[in-house]
N, C-alpha and C positions, 0 to 999 in steps of 0.2 A: 504494500500500500504506500502510495506517495502522498505527502502532505505539502500543499502549496498555499502560500499566503496570497490571497487576492486583494484584501484590504486589511488594515490593522485589526478590524473586528471579525474578519471572515477568512476561513481556510477551506480549501477544497481537499477532500480525501478521495484519492483515485484508486480504484480497484481494477483487477483484470477485466471485469465487466462493470461498467457504470461507475458512479461516484456519489458521494454524500458531501454534506457541507456542515461546518461548525460555525455558529454565530456566537459572539461573545459580547456581553454588555459590561464594560469595565466599571461602570458606576455602581452596579449591583453585584458584580462578581459572578453572575449567572450566565450560563451558556445554553444553547439549544442545538440539537442535532437534527438536520433535515435529511431524511432517509438514513439507511444503516448498512448499506452494502449487502453482498451475498452472505449465505450462511458461513459462520466462522469468523466474521468480521468484528464481533463484539470486543474481544480482547485486544486486537490491533488498534481499534479506536480508543480504548482506554489507555493503551500505551502511548498513543499519539498525544492525547491530552496531557499525560504526565510529562512527555518530552517538551510540550509547550509551556510547562510550568503551572498547569492547572490540574485540579483533582477531577476524576471522572464524576464525582458527586456534584460538581458544579453544573453539570448538565441536568437541567430540571425537566426538559421535555424532549422527546423524540417524535418529530412530526413525520409521518409516512405519507408520501405523495400518492401512492397507490399500492396494490397488493402484490405486484410481481416480485419474484424471489430475489432479484438483484437489488431491490430497494428495501425489502423488509427482513432479509435473511439474518442480519446481525442484531435485530431489535431486541429479541428475547434475552440474548446473552448480555448485551450492553445494559439493558434495563436492570437485569439482576445484579450487575456489577456496580451500577451507579445509583440505583433507586429512582431513575427518571420515569416520568409518566409517558406512556405511549399514546399517541393520538393519530386518528385517521378519519376520513370521511365516513359518514354513517352507512353509505352503500358498499364500501370496501371493508369496513371493520369486521363484518361477519366472516369474510374470507380470510382475513388476517388471523382471526381467532380460530380458524379451522371449523367454523360452524356450517359453512357453505362452501361448495367448490367454486373456484374462480372460473368464469367463462373464458374460453380460449380466444385469442385474436383471430380475426379474419385476415389471413395473410394475402398480400399482393404477391404475384408470381416472383417479382424481383426481390422480395424480402426473404424468400425461403432459404437461399444459400447463406444469407446473413444470419438467420436464426440458427442454422446448423452450426455455423462457426461459433456463435454465442454459447450454444449448449455444450460445446467441447470445453469451454472455459469455466463453466459454472460447476460448483460442487454437486454431487449426486444427492438426491433425497429432497424432501420437503423441508422448508424452514420451520423451526420450532415456533409455536405460537407464544406471544408474550402472555404474561399472567393476566393482563387486563389491557383493554384498548378503549380509550375515551373517544367518543364519537363527535365529529365535527360537522358543521353545516356551512354552506356558503354565507359569507359575510361575518362569520365569527372573527373576533380580534383577540389575539394571544398577546400576553404581556411581556414580549421581548422585542428588541429592534425598534423601539419607539411605537409599537403597536403593529403586530404582524397580522395582516388581513388574509383570511382564507378565501380563495377564489375557486369555486367549483368549475372544473374544466373537463367534463365528460367527453368520451370518445375513445381515448386510449384504454381506459376502464370506465365503468359506470361511476365510480367514486373517485376519480382522479382529482387532485387538488394542486393548485399552485399557492405559494405564499408571497404576498406583496408587502414590502416594508416601505411605505411612502416616505417616511422621514429620512430614509437613506437612499431612495431610488433603487432598491435592490429587489429583484424578482427571482424566486426559486420556482422553476417551471415543472419540475418532475419530468415526465416523458411527454408532456403536452407540446414541448418544443425540444429541438435538438440542434446541434451543430454538426454538419457533415465532417467526417474524419479527414478526408483528403483536402477539402477546400476551406473548411470552417464556415461555410455558408449556413445561415440560420434557416431552419425548416420545421414544419410540423413533425412530431415524433412518428415512429414507425410501430408496427405490430399492434394496430388498433382494433377495437371492437367495431367501431363505426367511423369510417373515414370522414364522411360529411360532418358528423358531430365533432370529430377531432379538429377539422379545419375551422369550424365555427368557434370552438374553444380557443384555438390558436389566434384567431382574429380578436377575441375578447382580450387575450393577453397583450396583443399588439396595441390595443387602445390605452393601455396603462402608461403612466409616466415612469419610465424605467431608464436608469443609467447603466446598471449592471444586471445582466441576465445570467443565471446559473442553471445550467441544464443537467438533466440526468445522464446524458451522454454527449460528449463533445466539449471542446474548450469553451469556457464562459466568455461572454462579451462584457468587457469591463468598462467600456465607454461607449456612449451613443447607442445603447441597446434598443431603445424605443424605435429609432429610425431603422435599425436592422430588422426588427420584428415586423414593422409596418411595410417595409419594402418586400419582405418575403410574403406577408399576408396578401399584398396586392397582386402577387404573381400566382397565387393558388388557384385562381379561376373559380367559376361557379360550381355549385354542388353537382355531383354526377347523378 
């Protein structure tokens, strides 16, 4: 796992598949973890916090943007190590708790070889469920980052969420948006349940006032993110 400082308050945690983010509020000493990496990531995340001079217990919340294993896999382990509360949208929370099966994506033909390559990098088996998951809804505001607003962005999964920190111009998109690995071009995420719904959600994110966009996959955009999102949204075309 690589740890990369994006802003003094913000670090990216990069895994073989996907990434998570650590936000820190120095005035309160509290941190938040956005997504948790694939299974087995809990201890490496705790070790990364220690290397940054922080206690894992400083993380009060783990916000999961959706139920896919590369985003929720480390949540149970890290929550047990830190005592952090785990939160997810009310539509994905039952899947994360293993009460319901997660519906599979509707793959585009060109996505199939990408998915095969991803599966080779992910640990085998299902992620362990956290001991509890607090349910979120669109418009909820969490008390970190000057007020982190929950934005429901269905399409990738039914309960996908983004987090918008207007006070800092920071947006955590989960897999509702991504950056292409070869070019860095901003685009809607892949492996969606409903592409038209995903594009509509992408356009919702593009309308936000954002300077820094942090994606579930691909390099973040650290300046001028709103313009990059809007230019991409304009090129998506009409629903199919």
